[in-house]
C-alpha positions as a Markdown table, in Angstrom:
| # | Residue | x | y | z |
|---|---|---|---|---|
| 1 | Met | -0.2 | 0.1 | -0.3 |
| 2 | Asn | 1.3 | 3.6 | -1.3 |
| 3 | Thr | 1.7 | 6.1 | 1.1 |
| 4 | Leu | -0.8 | 8.6 | -0.3 |
| 5 | Thr | -3.6 | 5.6 | 0.1 |
| 6 | Phe | -2.8 | 4.9 | 3.0 |
| 7 | Thr | -2.7 | 8.6 | 3.9 |
| 8 | Leu | -6.3 | 8.4 | 2.5 |
| 9 | Ser | -7.5 | 6.0 | 4.0 |
| 10 | Leu | -6.4 | 6.8 | 7.9 |
| 11 | Ser | -7.7 | 10.7 | 8.2 |
| 12 | Phe | -10.8 | 8.4 | 6.3 |
| 13 | Ala | -11.0 | 6.4 | 9.1 |
| 14 | Leu | -10.4 | 8.8 | 11.8 |
| 15 | Ser | -12.8 | 11.5 | 10.7 |
| 16 | Ser | -15.9 | 9.0 | 10.4 |
| 17 | Val | -14.6 | 7.7 | 13.9 |
| 18 | Leu | -15.0 | 11.1 | 15.7 |
| 19 | Thr | -18.2 | 11.7 | 13.7 |
| 20 | Ile | -19.8 | 8.7 | 14.9 |
| 21 | Ala | -18.2 | 9.5 | 18.4 |
| 22 | Asn | -19.8 | 13.3 | 18.3 |
| 23 | Phe | -22.7 | 11.8 | 18.0 |
| 24 | Trp | -23.2 | 9.4 | 20.6 |
| 25 | Leu | -21.9 | 11.7 | 22.9 |
| 26 | Ala | -23.4 | 14.6 | 22.0 |
| 27 | Gln | -26.1 | 15.8 | 24.4 |
| 28 | Thr | -29.3 | 15.8 | 22.3 |
| 29 | Thr | -31.8 | 17.6 | 25.1 |
| 30 | Pro | -30.2 | 20.8 | 25.6 |
| 31 | Asp | -31.9 | 22.5 | 28.9 |
| 32 | Thr | -33.8 | 26.2 | 29.2 |
| 33 | Glu | -30.7 | 27.9 | 29.4 |
| 34 | Lys | -29.0 | 26.8 | 25.9 |
| 35 | Leu | -32.3 | 27.5 | 24.1 |
| 36 | Ser | -32.1 | 31.0 | 25.1 |
| 37 | Pro | -30.9 | 33.5 | 23.0 |
| 38 | Tyr | -28.4 | 34.7 | 25.6 |
| 39 | Glu | -26.3 | 32.5 | 27.4 |
| 40 | Cys | -24.6 | 34.8 | 29.6 |
| 41 | Gly | -27.6 | 35.1 | 32.5 |
| 42 | Phe | -28.4 | 38.7 | 32.3 |
| 43 | Asp | -31.8 | 39.8 | 30.4 |
| 44 | Pro | -31.5 | 42.1 | 27.1 |
| 45 | Leu | -31.6 | 45.6 | 27.5 |
| 46 | Gly | -32.5 | 46.2 | 23.8 |
| 47 | Ser | -33.3 | 44.9 | 20.5 |
| 48 | Ala | -30.5 | 42.1 | 19.2 |
| 49 | Arg | -31.4 | 43.3 | 15.7 |
| 50 | Leu | -29.4 | 47.0 | 15.8 |
| 51 | Pro | -27.7 | 47.4 | 12.6 |
| 52 | Phe | -24.1 | 47.4 | 12.5 |
| 53 | Ser | -22.7 | 50.6 | 11.0 |
| 54 | Ile | -21.0 | 50.5 | 7.2 |
| 55 | Arg | -17.4 | 51.4 | 8.4 |
| 56 | Phe | -17.4 | 48.1 | 10.7 |
| 57 | Phe | -17.7 | 46.5 | 7.2 |
| 58 | Leu | -15.5 | 49.2 | 5.0 |
| 59 | Val | -12.2 | 48.0 | 7.6 |
| 60 | Ala | -12.9 | 44.3 | 7.7 |
| 61 | Ile | -12.5 | 44.8 | 3.7 |
| 62 | Leu | -9.2 | 46.9 | 3.8 |
| 63 | Phe | -8.2 | 44.3 | 6.3 |
| 64 | Leu | -8.8 | 41.5 | 3.4 |
| 65 | Leu | -7.6 | 43.8 | 0.9 |
| 66 | Phe | -4.3 | 44.3 | 2.8 |
| 67 | Asp | -4.4 | 40.7 | 4.0 |
| 68 | Leu | -4.4 | 39.7 | 0.0 |
| 69 | Glu | -1.8 | 42.3 | -0.7 |
| 70 | Ile | 0.7 | 39.6 | 1.6 |
| 71 | Ala | -0.2 | 36.9 | -0.4 |
| 72 | Leu | 0.4 | 38.0 | -3.9 |
| 73 | Leu | 4.1 | 39.6 | -3.0 |
| 74 | Leu | 5.0 | 36.2 | -0.4 |
| 75 | Pro | 6.4 | 34.7 | -3.4 |
| 76 | Leu | 8.5 | 37.5 | -4.6 |
| 77 | Pro | 12.1 | 36.7 | -2.7 |
| 78 | Trp | 11.7 | 33.3 | -4.9 |
| 79 | Ala | 10.6 | 35.0 | -8.0 |
| 80 | Ile | 13.5 | 38.0 | -8.1 |
| 81 | Gln | 15.8 | 34.8 | -9.3 |
| 82 | Leu | 13.9 | 34.1 | -12.0 |
| 83 | Gln | 15.1 | 34.6 | -16.2 |
| 84 | Ser | 13.8 | 38.2 | -15.7 |
| 85 | Pro | 13.7 | 39.9 | -12.9 |
| 86 | Leu | 12.4 | 43.3 | -14.6 |
| 87 | Thr | 9.1 | 42.0 | -14.8 |
| 88 | Thr | 8.8 | 40.8 | -11.6 |
| 89 | Leu | 9.5 | 44.1 | -10.1 |
| 90 | Thr | 7.2 | 45.7 | -12.5 |
| 91 | Trp | 4.6 | 44.0 | -11.7 |
| 92 | Thr | 5.2 | 44.1 | -7.7 |
| 93 | Thr | 5.5 | 48.3 | -7.8 |
| 94 | Ile | 2.3 | 48.0 | -10.1 |
| 95 | Ile | 0.6 | 46.1 | -7.4 |
| 96 | Leu | 1.4 | 48.2 | -4.9 |
| 97 | Ala | 1.1 | 51.7 | -6.6 |
| 98 | Leu | -2.6 | 51.0 | -6.5 |
| 99 | Leu | -3.0 | 49.9 | -3.0 |
| 100 | Thr | -1.6 | 52.6 | -2.1 |
| 101 | Leu | -3.3 | 54.8 | -4.1 |
| 102 | Gly | -6.6 | 52.8 | -3.0 |
| 103 | Leu | -5.7 | 53.9 | 1.1 |
| 104 | Ile | -4.8 | 57.3 | 0.1 |
| 105 | Tyr | -8.5 | 57.3 | -1.9 |
| 106 | Glu | -10.1 | 55.9 | 1.7 |
| 107 | Trp | -8.0 | 58.1 | 4.0 |
| 108 | Thr | -8.7 | 61.2 | 2.3 |
| 109 | Gln | -12.1 | 60.4 | 2.2 |
| 110 | Gly | -12.8 | 59.6 | 5.9 |
| 111 | Gly | -13.1 | 55.9 | 5.5 |
| 112 | Leu | -10.8 | 54.8 | 8.4 |
| 113 | Glu | -11.7 | 57.3 | 10.6 |
| 114 | Trp | -14.2 | 54.8 | 13.2 |
| 115 | Ala | -15.6 | 57.9 | 15.4 |
| 116 | Glu | -18.3 | 60.3 | 13.2 |
């Protein structure tokens, strides 16, 4: 039996055993505290349906964008060793310039200021 088949069968067997153990050991009759919307023990003071500020989503999207920047620039040290490092550096500069321009635009529009 080769290594790939062994690894796949072992992971399938382990996943199956853990799933069956979860169904067998899980509590299937929750009590009233678990069924209540607030498990912390406090009664709700206001509505739970308050809308989020759009700034929260904007900051989250900006975080994801700059996290993607890191993922795009991570292979840069290896890419410089290719036949044409000038092309790699050009694309890297273009990516960084676009992200910098986007950050400057958001900053000037006031999208990064949390308090109004």
